[in-house]
C-alpha positions, 0 to 999 in steps of 0.5 A: 829626407826625413819626410820620405822615410817617415811615410814609408815607416808609417802605416796607412789606414785603409782609405789611404795608399803609398805609391813611388812614381819616377820617369826615365827615358830609353834611347831607341838605337837601331842596329846599322850592321848584323851582330856577330853570331854567338859563340858558345858561352859569349854573349852577341857582339855588337859593332859601335855604329848604330842609327838613333831612333829618338827617345821614349819617356817611361813612367813607373808607379809602384805600390810596394804594399799592394804589390801593383806596379804600372809602367807607361811609355809615352813619346814625351815626358811633360807636365800634361802626360804626368798629370793625366797619369796621376789623374789615372792613378786616382780614377781608374786605379784606385778610385776608392782611395781617400788619399794617395800618398806618392813618393815623387822626385821635385821635378818642374812638372811635379807641382800640383798647381799642373793640374789647374793647367790641364783640368778644370778647377774642380777637377784640379782641386779634386786631385790636389786634395786626394795626393799628397806629395812626398819629394825626395831631397836633390842628390837623393832620389835613391830614397824613391823606391820606384828608382829600384823598380827602374834599376830591375827593368833596365837590367832585366828588359831594357839592356839592349838595343831597342830600335823603336817604340813598338819593338820592345 
């Protein structure tokens, strides 16, 4: 816990930055019956029946210092998606940063060794050297500011039934 709190409190040099990242899922639910029309001052009424249309994986990358966020929707939440997004973070979003401190949970795919499974050794080594991981303790993922981003996203945009990936 102290490691995560310390990195939040630390003033980083210009060539370093802090990113918080997390993943979540959004179940796709399609209505099977037309919702009851609204009455003035009341919410739309949904039937308890629905059709389940799978799940999408959401990746959130967030930097409080830069006022920057990136939300990515994928079909899967696997190591290969994680390493791809980490590489994009390094090469596309912040190529001029020497070091990226990343706050994330200790999920099995969040392992630097995964870079070697999907990239050539030179690229994998470069990514491992560029990222410094700060893992939230078990049962303390609330320390990750990306959790706050997800909370806002789910309350403001994803708090309704979304039938599929293309009708967000």
